[in-house]
PyMOL Python script that loads the backbone (N, CA, C, O; Angstrom):
from pymol import cmd

cmd.read_pdbstr("""\
ATOM      1  N   MET A   1       4.021  23.779  57.652  1.00  0.00           N
ATOM      2  CA  MET A   1       4.504  22.449  57.316  1.00  0.00           C
ATOM      3  C   MET A   1       5.067  22.432  55.896  1.00  0.00           C
ATOM      4  O   MET A   1       6.051  21.741  55.630  1.00  0.00           O
ATOM      5  N   LYS A   2       4.454  23.186  54.985  1.00  0.00           N
ATOM      6  CA  LYS A   2       4.918  23.191  53.613  1.00  0.00           C
ATOM      7  C   LYS A   2       6.325  23.773  53.508  1.00  0.00           C
ATOM      8  O   LYS A   2       7.133  23.280  52.721  1.00  0.00           O
ATOM      9  N   ALA A   3       6.631  24.801  54.275  1.00  0.00           N
ATOM     10  CA  ALA A   3       7.972  25.384  54.240  1.00  0.00           C
ATOM     11  C   ALA A   3       9.014  24.368  54.703  1.00  0.00           C
ATOM     12  O   ALA A   3      10.118  24.317  54.162  1.00  0.00           O
ATOM     13  N   LEU A   4       8.662  23.566  55.700  1.00  0.00           N
ATOM     14  CA  LEU A   4       9.575  22.531  56.184  1.00  0.00           C
ATOM     15  C   LEU A   4       9.785  21.446  55.128  1.00  0.00           C
ATOM     16  O   LEU A   4      10.887  20.917  54.986  1.00  0.00           O
ATOM     17  N   ASP A   5       8.727  21.118  54.389  1.00  0.00           N
ATOM     18  CA  ASP A   5       8.848  20.141  53.303  1.00  0.00           C
ATOM     19  C   ASP A   5       9.779  20.653  52.210  1.00  0.00           C
ATOM     20  O   ASP A   5      10.599  19.900  51.684  1.00  0.00           O
ATOM     21  N   ILE A   6       9.654  21.925  51.871  1.00  0.00           N
ATOM     22  CA  ILE A   6      10.510  22.521  50.837  1.00  0.00           C
ATOM     23  C   ILE A   6      11.958  22.558  51.310  1.00  0.00           C
ATOM     24  O   ILE A   6      12.867  22.229  50.549  1.00  0.00           O
ATOM     25  N   LEU A   7      12.178  22.955  52.555  1.00  0.00           N
ATOM     26  CA  LEU A   7      13.537  22.992  53.103  1.00  0.00           C
ATOM     27  C   LEU A   7      14.147  21.593  53.118  1.00  0.00           C
ATOM     28  O   LEU A   7      15.315  21.423  52.765  1.00  0.00           O
ATOM     29  N   ALA A   8      13.374  20.602  53.519  1.00  0.00           N
ATOM     30  CA  ALA A   8      13.872  19.224  53.536  1.00  0.00           C
ATOM     31  C   ALA A   8      14.222  18.766  52.129  1.00  0.00           C
ATOM     32  O   ALA A   8      15.235  18.096  51.933  1.00  0.00           O
ATOM     33  N   ALA A   9      13.403  19.117  51.153  1.00  0.00           N
ATOM     34  CA  ALA A   9      13.683  18.737  49.766  1.00  0.00           C
ATOM     35  C   ALA A   9      14.965  19.387  49.266  1.00  0.00           C
ATOM     36  O   ALA A   9      15.768  18.733  48.601  1.00  0.00           O
ATOM     37  N   ILE A  10      15.166  20.651  49.573  1.00  0.00           N
ATOM     38  CA  ILE A  10      16.390  21.351  49.153  1.00  0.00           C
ATOM     39  C   ILE A  10      17.614  20.708  49.793  1.00  0.00           C
ATOM     40  O   ILE A  10      18.622  20.473  49.126  1.00  0.00           O
ATOM     41  N   LEU A  11      17.521  20.429  51.083  1.00  0.00           N
ATOM     42  CA  LEU A  11      18.655  19.801  51.767  1.00  0.00           C
ATOM     43  C   LEU A  11      18.949  18.413  51.217  1.00  0.00           C
ATOM     44  O   LEU A  11      20.112  18.023  51.115  1.00  0.00           O
ATOM     45  N   LEU A  12      17.911  17.663  50.861  1.00  0.00           N
ATOM     46  CA  LEU A  12      18.127  16.331  50.291  1.00  0.00           C
ATOM     47  C   LEU A  12      18.731  16.419  48.897  1.00  0.00           C
ATOM     48  O   LEU A  12      19.522  15.556  48.518  1.00  0.00           O
ATOM     49  N   ILE A  13      18.379  17.432  48.132  1.00  0.00           N
ATOM     50  CA  ILE A  13      19.004  17.639  46.822  1.00  0.00           C
ATOM     51  C   ILE A  13      20.479  17.968  46.998  1.00  0.00           C
ATOM     52  O   ILE A  13      21.330  17.420  46.298  1.00  0.00           O
ATOM     53  N   VAL A  14      20.782  18.864  47.933  1.00  0.00           N
ATOM     54  CA  VAL A  14      22.186  19.199  48.216  1.00  0.00           C
ATOM     55  C   VAL A  14      22.948  17.948  48.636  1.00  0.00           C
ATOM     56  O   VAL A  14      24.057  17.704  48.161  1.00  0.00           O
ATOM     57  N   GLY A  15      22.358  17.159  49.523  1.00  0.00           N
ATOM     58  CA  GLY A  15      23.013  15.935  49.978  1.00  0.00           C
ATOM     59  C   GLY A  15      23.209  14.941  48.858  1.00  0.00           C
ATOM     60  O   GLY A  15      24.263  14.313  48.761  1.00  0.00           O
ATOM     61  N   GLY A  16      22.198  14.789  48.004  1.00  0.00           N
ATOM     62  CA  GLY A  16      22.313  13.867  46.879  1.00  0.00           C
ATOM     63  C   GLY A  16      23.373  14.300  45.883  1.00  0.00           C
ATOM     64  O   GLY A  16      24.151  13.476  45.402  1.00  0.00           O
ATOM     65  N   LEU A  17      23.407  15.585  45.574  1.00  0.00           N
ATOM     66  CA  LEU A  17      24.448  16.096  44.673  1.00  0.00           C
ATOM     67  C   LEU A  17      25.835  15.910  45.283  1.00  0.00           C
ATOM     68  O   LEU A  17      26.786  15.546  44.592  1.00  0.00           O
ATOM     69  N   ASN A  18      25.934  16.164  46.575  1.00  0.00           N
ATOM     70  CA  ASN A  18      27.218  16.020  47.248  1.00  0.00           C
ATOM     71  C   ASN A  18      27.704  14.571  47.187  1.00  0.00           C
ATOM     72  O   ASN A  18      28.868  14.320  46.877  1.00  0.00           O
ATOM     73  N   TRP A  19      26.811  13.615  47.485  1.00  0.00           N
ATOM     74  CA  TRP A  19      27.185  12.203  47.423  1.00  0.00           C
ATOM     75  C   TRP A  19      27.519  11.772  46.008  1.00  0.00           C
ATOM     76  O   TRP A  19      28.451  10.994  45.798  1.00  0.00           O
ATOM     77  N   GLY A  20      26.762  12.273  45.026  1.00  0.00           N
ATOM     78  CA  GLY A  20      27.049  11.941  43.635  1.00  0.00           C
ATOM     79  C   GLY A  20      28.403  12.447  43.184  1.00  0.00           C
ATOM     80  O   GLY A  20      29.149  11.730  42.516  1.00  0.00           O
ATOM     81  N   LEU A  21      28.725  13.681  43.547  1.00  0.00           N
ATOM     82  CA  LEU A  21      30.032  14.243  43.198  1.00  0.00           C
ATOM     83  C   LEU A  21      31.155  13.523  43.932  1.00  0.00           C
ATOM     84  O   LEU A  21      32.220  13.270  43.368  1.00  0.00           O
ATOM     85  N   PHE A  22      30.906  13.200  45.186  1.00  0.00           N
ATOM     86  CA  PHE A  22      31.947  12.521  45.949  1.00  0.00           C
ATOM     87  C   PHE A  22      32.191  11.107  45.416  1.00  0.00           C
ATOM     88  O   PHE A  22      33.333  10.658  45.321  1.00  0.00           O
ATOM     89  N   GLY A  23      31.118  10.425  45.074  1.00  0.00           N
ATOM     90  CA  GLY A  23      31.257   9.066  44.567  1.00  0.00           C
ATOM     91  C   GLY A  23      31.903   9.000  43.197  1.00  0.00           C
ATOM     92  O   GLY A  23      32.658   8.072  42.907  1.00  0.00           O
ATOM     93  N   SER A  24      31.613   9.972  42.358  1.00  0.00           N
ATOM     94  CA  SER A  24      32.142   9.922  40.991  1.00  0.00           C
ATOM     95  C   SER A  24      33.459  10.661  40.828  1.00  0.00           C
ATOM     96  O   SER A  24      34.322  10.217  40.070  1.00  0.00           O
ATOM     97  N   LEU A  25      33.631  11.771  41.518  1.00  0.00           N
ATOM     98  CA  LEU A  25      34.827  12.608  41.319  1.00  0.00           C
ATOM     99  C   LEU A  25      35.678  12.789  42.574  1.00  0.00           C
ATOM    100  O   LEU A  25      36.698  13.477  42.537  1.00  0.00           O
ATOM    101  N   HIS A  26      35.266  12.175  43.680  1.00  0.00           N
ATOM    102  CA  HIS A  26      35.963  12.354  44.968  1.00  0.00           C
ATOM    103  C   HIS A  26      36.047  13.836  45.345  1.00  0.00           C
ATOM    104  O   HIS A  26      37.060  14.307  45.862  1.00  0.00           O
ATOM    105  N   PHE A  27      34.954  14.557  45.071  1.00  0.00           N
ATOM    106  CA  PHE A  27      34.880  15.983  45.400  1.00  0.00           C
ATOM    107  C   PHE A  27      33.727  16.204  46.358  1.00  0.00           C
ATOM    108  O   PHE A  27      32.584  15.879  46.039  1.00  0.00           O
ATOM    109  N   ASP A  28      34.012  16.752  47.526  1.00  0.00           N
ATOM    110  CA  ASP A  28      33.002  17.068  48.529  1.00  0.00           C
ATOM    111  C   ASP A  28      32.550  18.509  48.301  1.00  0.00           C
ATOM    112  O   ASP A  28      33.257  19.456  48.646  1.00  0.00           O
ATOM    113  N   LEU A  29      31.367  18.660  47.716  1.00  0.00           N
ATOM    114  CA  LEU A  29      30.848  19.980  47.365  1.00  0.00           C
ATOM    115  C   LEU A  29      30.667  20.868  48.590  1.00  0.00           C
ATOM    116  O   LEU A  29      31.048  22.038  48.568  1.00  0.00           O
ATOM    117  N   VAL A  30      30.095  20.328  49.647  1.00  0.00           N
ATOM    118  CA  VAL A  30      29.854  21.114  50.857  1.00  0.00           C
ATOM    119  C   VAL A  30      31.168  21.606  51.442  1.00  0.00           C
ATOM    120  O   VAL A  30      31.292  22.779  51.796  1.00  0.00           O
ATOM    121  N   ALA A  31      32.149  20.718  51.545  1.00  0.00           N
ATOM    122  CA  ALA A  31      33.460  21.125  52.072  1.00  0.00           C
ATOM    123  C   ALA A  31      34.151  22.100  51.122  1.00  0.00           C
ATOM    124  O   ALA A  31      34.852  23.007  51.570  1.00  0.00           O
ATOM    125  N   GLY A  32      33.960  21.923  49.829  1.00  0.00           N
ATOM    126  CA  GLY A  32      34.562  22.826  48.857  1.00  0.00           C
ATOM    127  C   GLY A  32      34.006  24.234  48.947  1.00  0.00           C
ATOM    128  O   GLY A  32      34.738  25.206  48.762  1.00  0.00           O
ATOM    129  N   VAL A  33      32.717  24.349  49.230  1.00  0.00           N
ATOM    130  CA  VAL A  33      32.078  25.659  49.307  1.00  0.00           C
ATOM    131  C   VAL A  33      32.241  26.287  50.691  1.00  0.00           C
ATOM    132  O   VAL A  33      32.516  27.482  50.805  1.00  0.00           O
ATOM    133  N   LEU A  34      32.073  25.482  51.741  1.00  0.00           N
ATOM    134  CA  LEU A  34      32.052  26.032  53.105  1.00  0.00           C
ATOM    135  C   LEU A  34      33.339  25.815  53.886  1.00  0.00           C
ATOM    136  O   LEU A  34      33.499  26.353  54.981  1.00  0.00           O
ATOM    137  N   GLY A  35      34.257  25.032  53.331  1.00  0.00           N
ATOM    138  CA  GLY A  35      35.503  24.756  54.028  1.00  0.00           C
ATOM    139  C   GLY A  35      35.476  23.395  54.692  1.00  0.00           C
ATOM    140  O   GLY A  35      34.526  23.035  55.387  1.00  0.00           O
ATOM    141  N   GLN A  36      36.531  22.659  54.463  1.00  0.00           N
ATOM    142  CA  GLN A  36      36.612  21.321  55.032  1.00  0.00           C
ATOM    143  C   GLN A  36      36.759  21.402  56.550  1.00  0.00           C
ATOM    144  O   GLN A  36      37.559  22.182  57.066  1.00  0.00           O
ATOM    145  N   PHE A  37      35.987  20.600  57.245  1.00  0.00           N
ATOM    146  CA  PHE A  37      35.982  20.528  58.715  1.00  0.00           C
ATOM    147  C   PHE A  37      35.564  21.836  59.378  1.00  0.00           C
ATOM    148  O   PHE A  37      35.858  22.057  60.553  1.00  0.00           O
ATOM    149  N   SER A  38      34.880  22.706  58.634  1.00  0.00           N
ATOM    150  CA  SER A  38      34.399  23.942  59.258  1.00  0.00           C
ATOM    151  C   SER A  38      33.114  23.655  60.021  1.00  0.00           C
ATOM    152  O   SER A  38      32.422  22.675  59.745  1.00  0.00           O
ATOM    153  N   GLY A  39      32.811  24.495  60.959  1.00  0.00           N
ATOM    154  CA  GLY A  39      31.590  24.329  61.735  1.00  0.00           C
ATOM    155  C   GLY A  39      30.352  24.438  60.868  1.00  0.00           C
ATOM    156  O   GLY A  39      29.366  23.738  61.095  1.00  0.00           O
ATOM    157  N   LEU A  40      30.398  25.317  59.872  1.00  0.00           N
ATOM    158  CA  LEU A  40      29.255  25.513  58.996  1.00  0.00           C
ATOM    159  C   LEU A  40      28.995  24.285  58.121  1.00  0.00           C
ATOM    160  O   LEU A  40      27.843  23.895  57.928  1.00  0.00           O
ATOM    161  N   SER A  41      30.052  23.680  57.596  1.00  0.00           N
ATOM    162  CA  SER A  41      29.857  22.477  56.783  1.00  0.00           C
ATOM    163  C   SER A  41      29.321  21.331  57.646  1.00  0.00           C
ATOM    164  O   SER A  41      28.521  20.518  57.184  1.00  0.00           O
ATOM    165  N   ARG A  42      29.759  21.278  58.868  1.00  0.00           N
ATOM    166  CA  ARG A  42      29.262  20.249  59.784  1.00  0.00           C
ATOM    167  C   ARG A  42      27.772  20.428  60.062  1.00  0.00           C
ATOM    168  O   ARG A  42      27.026  19.453  60.156  1.00  0.00           O
ATOM    169  N   ILE A  43      27.353  21.674  60.190  1.00  0.00           N
ATOM    170  CA  ILE A  43      25.937  21.975  60.395  1.00  0.00           C
ATOM    171  C   ILE A  43      25.127  21.531  59.182  1.00  0.00           C
ATOM    172  O   ILE A  43      24.044  20.966  59.330  1.00  0.00           O
ATOM    173  N   VAL A  44      25.649  21.787  57.977  1.00  0.00           N
ATOM    174  CA  VAL A  44      24.942  21.375  56.761  1.00  0.00           C
ATOM    175  C   VAL A  44      24.800  19.859  56.728  1.00  0.00           C
ATOM    176  O   VAL A  44      23.730  19.348  56.396  1.00  0.00           O
ATOM    177  N   TYR A  45      25.868  19.130  57.070  1.00  0.00           N
ATOM    178  CA  TYR A  45      25.790  17.662  57.089  1.00  0.00           C
ATOM    179  C   TYR A  45      24.712  17.181  58.067  1.00  0.00           C
ATOM    180  O   TYR A  45      23.956  16.261  57.754  1.00  0.00           O
ATOM    181  N   VAL A  46      24.640  17.791  59.230  1.00  0.00           N
ATOM    182  CA  VAL A  46      23.641  17.403  60.234  1.00  0.00           C
ATOM    183  C   VAL A  46      22.233  17.734  59.733  1.00  0.00           C
ATOM    184  O   VAL A  46      21.309  16.939  59.904  1.00  0.00           O
ATOM    185  N   LEU A  47      22.071  18.904  59.116  1.00  0.00           N
ATOM    186  CA  LEU A  47      20.764  19.282  58.596  1.00  0.00           C
ATOM    187  C   LEU A  47      20.303  18.359  57.476  1.00  0.00           C
ATOM    188  O   LEU A  47      19.118  18.037  57.384  1.00  0.00           O
ATOM    189  N   VAL A  48      21.232  17.931  56.626  1.00  0.00           N
ATOM    190  CA  VAL A  48      20.881  16.979  55.568  1.00  0.00           C
ATOM    191  C   VAL A  48      20.418  15.658  56.190  1.00  0.00           C
ATOM    192  O   VAL A  48      19.440  15.066  55.733  1.00  0.00           O
ATOM    193  N   GLY A  49      21.103  15.205  57.211  1.00  0.00           N
ATOM    194  CA  GLY A  49      20.695  13.981  57.902  1.00  0.00           C
ATOM    195  C   GLY A  49      19.335  14.114  58.556  1.00  0.00           C
ATOM    196  O   GLY A  49      18.518  13.196  58.486  1.00  0.00           O
ATOM    197  N   LEU A  50      19.085  15.255  59.194  1.00  0.00           N
ATOM    198  CA  LEU A  50      17.774  15.484  59.815  1.00  0.00           C
ATOM    199  C   LEU A  50      16.677  15.570  58.760  1.00  0.00           C
ATOM    200  O   LEU A  50      15.560  15.105  58.988  1.00  0.00           O
ATOM    201  N   ALA A  51      16.987  16.161  57.611  1.00  0.00           N
ATOM    202  CA  ALA A  51      16.018  16.234  56.521  1.00  0.00           C
ATOM    203  C   ALA A  51      15.660  14.834  56.027  1.00  0.00           C
ATOM    204  O   ALA A  51      14.506  14.566  55.693  1.00  0.00           O
ATOM    205  N   ALA A  52      16.647  13.946  55.981  1.00  0.00           N
ATOM    206  CA  ALA A  52      16.384  12.570  55.553  1.00  0.00           C
ATOM    207  C   ALA A  52      15.482  11.857  56.555  1.00  0.00           C
ATOM    208  O   ALA A  52      14.573  11.128  56.157  1.00  0.00           O
ATOM    209  N   VAL A  53      15.719  12.056  57.835  1.00  0.00           N
ATOM    210  CA  VAL A  53      14.871  11.444  58.866  1.00  0.00           C
ATOM    211  C   VAL A  53      13.452  11.992  58.765  1.00  0.00           C
ATOM    212  O   VAL A  53      12.481  11.237  58.816  1.00  0.00           O
ATOM    213  N   TYR A  54      13.338  13.309  58.620  1.00  0.00           N
ATOM    214  CA  TYR A  54      12.026  13.943  58.477  1.00  0.00           C
ATOM    215  C   TYR A  54      11.284  13.394  57.263  1.00  0.00           C
ATOM    216  O   TYR A  54      10.095  13.084  57.337  1.00  0.00           O
ATOM    217  N   GLN A  55      11.998  13.277  56.146  1.00  0.00           N
ATOM    218  CA  GLN A  55      11.375  12.781  54.925  1.00  0.00           C
ATOM    219  C   GLN A  55      10.947  11.326  55.067  1.00  0.00           C
ATOM    220  O   GLN A  55       9.888  10.943  54.570  1.00  0.00           O
ATOM    221  N   ALA A  56      11.749  10.521  55.734  1.00  0.00           N
ATOM    222  CA  ALA A  56      11.397   9.113  55.944  1.00  0.00           C
ATOM    223  C   ALA A  56      10.141   8.991  56.800  1.00  0.00           C
ATOM    224  O   ALA A  56       9.278   8.161  56.517  1.00  0.00           O
ATOM    225  N   ILE A  57      10.032   9.806  57.837  1.00  0.00           N
ATOM    226  CA  ILE A  57       8.840   9.790  58.687  1.00  0.00           C
ATOM    227  C   ILE A  57       7.631  10.280  57.899  1.00  0.00           C
ATOM    228  O   ILE A  57       6.551   9.698  57.996  1.00  0.00           O
ATOM    229  N   SER A  58       7.802  11.342  57.123  1.00  0.00           N
ATOM    230  CA  SER A  58       6.706  11.870  56.310  1.00  0.00           C
ATOM    231  C   SER A  58       6.246  10.840  55.289  1.00  0.00           C
ATOM    232  O   SER A  58       5.047  10.681  55.059  1.00  0.00           O
ATOM    233  N   PHE A  59       7.194  10.142  54.677  1.00  0.00           N
ATOM    234  CA  PHE A  59       6.850   9.139  53.681  1.00  0.00           C
ATOM    235  C   PHE A  59       6.048   8.008  54.312  1.00  0.00           C
ATOM    236  O   PHE A  59       5.081   7.519  53.727  1.00  0.00           O
ATOM    237  N   ARG A  60       6.447   7.603  55.487  1.00  0.00           N
ATOM    238  CA  ARG A  60       5.728   6.526  56.173  1.00  0.00           C
ATOM    239  C   ARG A  60       4.297   6.950  56.493  1.00  0.00           C
ATOM    240  O   ARG A  60       3.365   6.157  56.364  1.00  0.00           O
ATOM    241  N   GLN A  61       4.129   8.205  56.910  1.00  0.00           N
ATOM    242  CA  GLN A  61       2.787   8.698  57.209  1.00  0.00           C
ATOM    243  C   GLN A  61       1.942   8.793  55.943  1.00  0.00           C
ATOM    244  O   GLN A  61       0.762   8.441  55.958  1.00  0.00           O
ATOM    245  N   MET A  62       2.540   9.269  54.838  1.00  0.00           N
ATOM    246  CA  MET A  62       1.815   9.354  53.579  1.00  0.00           C
ATOM    247  C   MET A  62       1.439   7.964  53.078  1.00  0.00           C
ATOM    248  O   MET A  62       0.337   7.753  52.572  1.00  0.00           O
ATOM    249  N   ARG A  63       2.356   7.030  53.223  1.00  0.00           N
ATOM    250  CA  ARG A  63       2.119   5.663  52.758  1.00  0.00           C
ATOM    251  C   ARG A  63       0.940   5.048  53.498  1.00  0.00           C
ATOM    252  O   ARG A  63       0.120   4.358  52.894  1.00  0.00           O
ATOM    253  N   SER A  64       0.851   5.289  54.785  1.00  0.00           N
ATOM    254  CA  SER A  64      -0.253   4.708  55.548  1.00  0.00           C
ATOM    255  C   SER A  64      -1.589   5.347  55.173  1.00  0.00           C
ATOM    256  O   SER A  64      -2.632   4.716  55.341  1.00  0.00           O
ATOM    257  N   ARG A  65      -1.584   6.576  54.671  1.00  0.00           N
ATOM    258  CA  ARG A  65      -2.824   7.210  54.221  1.00  0.00           C
ATOM    259  C   ARG A  65      -3.237   6.717  52.842  1.00  0.00           C
ATOM    260  O   ARG A  65      -4.431   6.623  52.556  1.00  0.00           O
ATOM    261  N   TRP A  66      -2.267   6.398  51.977  1.00  0.00           N
ATOM    262  CA  TRP A  66      -2.562   5.987  50.611  1.00  0.00           C
ATOM    263  C   TRP A  66      -2.987   4.531  50.497  1.00  0.00           C
ATOM    264  O   TRP A  66      -3.870   4.196  49.707  1.00  0.00           O
ATOM    265  N   LEU A  67      -2.365   3.675  51.278  1.00  0.00           N
ATOM    266  CA  LEU A  67      -2.597   2.246  51.152  1.00  0.00           C
ATOM    267  C   LEU A  67      -3.600   1.758  52.185  1.00  0.00           C
ATOM    268  O   LEU A  67      -3.701   2.331  53.270  1.00  0.00           O
ATOM    269  N   PRO A  68      -4.347   0.698  51.857  1.00  0.00           N
ATOM    270  CA  PRO A  68      -5.223   0.108  52.874  1.00  0.00           C
ATOM    271  C   PRO A  68      -4.412  -0.410  54.053  1.00  0.00           C
ATOM    272  O   PRO A  68      -3.219  -0.680  53.916  1.00  0.00           O
ATOM    273  N   ALA A  69      -5.035  -0.547  55.185  1.00  0.00           N
ATOM    274  CA  ALA A  69      -4.344  -0.943  56.412  1.00  0.00           C
ATOM    275  C   ALA A  69      -3.615  -2.260  56.265  1.00  0.00           C
ATOM    276  O   ALA A  69      -2.549  -2.430  56.856  1.00  0.00           O
ATOM    277  N   SER A  70      -4.148  -3.199  55.500  1.00  0.00           N
ATOM    278  CA  SER A  70      -3.498  -4.502  55.380  1.00  0.00           C
ATOM    279  C   SER A  70      -2.203  -4.429  54.605  1.00  0.00           C
ATOM    280  O   SER A  70      -1.286  -5.198  54.894  1.00  0.00           O
ATOM    281  N   THR A  71      -2.079  -3.522  53.615  1.00  0.00           N
ATOM    282  CA  THR A  71      -0.844  -3.411  52.847  1.00  0.00           C
ATOM    283  C   THR A  71       0.108  -2.384  53.431  1.00  0.00           C
ATOM    284  O   THR A  71       1.313  -2.472  53.196  1.00  0.00           O
ATOM    285  N   ALA A  72      -0.386  -1.425  54.175  1.00  0.00           N
ATOM    286  CA  ALA A  72       0.478  -0.400  54.760  1.00  0.00           C
ATOM    287  C   ALA A  72       1.411  -0.993  55.808  1.00  0.00           C
ATOM    288  O   ALA A  72       2.519  -0.494  56.008  1.00  0.00           O
ATOM    289  N   SER A  73       0.972  -2.046  56.473  1.00  0.00           N
ATOM    290  CA  SER A  73       1.825  -2.651  57.500  1.00  0.00           C
ATOM    291  C   SER A  73       2.851  -3.603  56.916  1.00  0.00           C
ATOM    292  O   SER A  73       3.695  -4.124  57.645  1.00  0.00           O
ATOM    293  N   GLY A  74       2.792  -3.842  55.603  1.00  0.00           N
ATOM    294  CA  GLY A  74       3.776  -4.712  54.972  1.00  0.00           C
ATOM    295  C   GLY A  74       3.351  -6.170  54.899  1.00  0.00           C
ATOM    296  O   GLY A  74       4.154  -7.032  54.540  1.00  0.00           O
ATOM    297  N   ARG A  75       2.108  -6.453  55.232  1.00  0.00           N
ATOM    298  CA  ARG A  75       1.619  -7.847  55.216  1.00  0.00           C
ATOM    299  C   ARG A  75       0.839  -8.138  53.979  1.00  0.00           C
ATOM    300  O   ARG A  75       0.357  -9.257  53.802  1.00  0.00           O
TER     301      ARG A  75
END
""", "prot")
cmd.dss("prot")
cmd.show_as("cartoon", "prot")
cmd.util.cbc("prot")
cmd.orient("prot")
């Protein structure tokens, strides 16, 4: 599980840097390195999205362990 957490963190860093560069400089780092519209860059985009979903689920599970039941549900 720890290896998956590390991989998800790396992918989220790559995704965050890519969005930051694209938003500020209109430069797509992933496309610049792997080729625009290449199959490999598309795979990276999908993996970054899956890492975000994984992290969101993990965060929700951690939150429910840290907070009492009454606050974990948002009430």
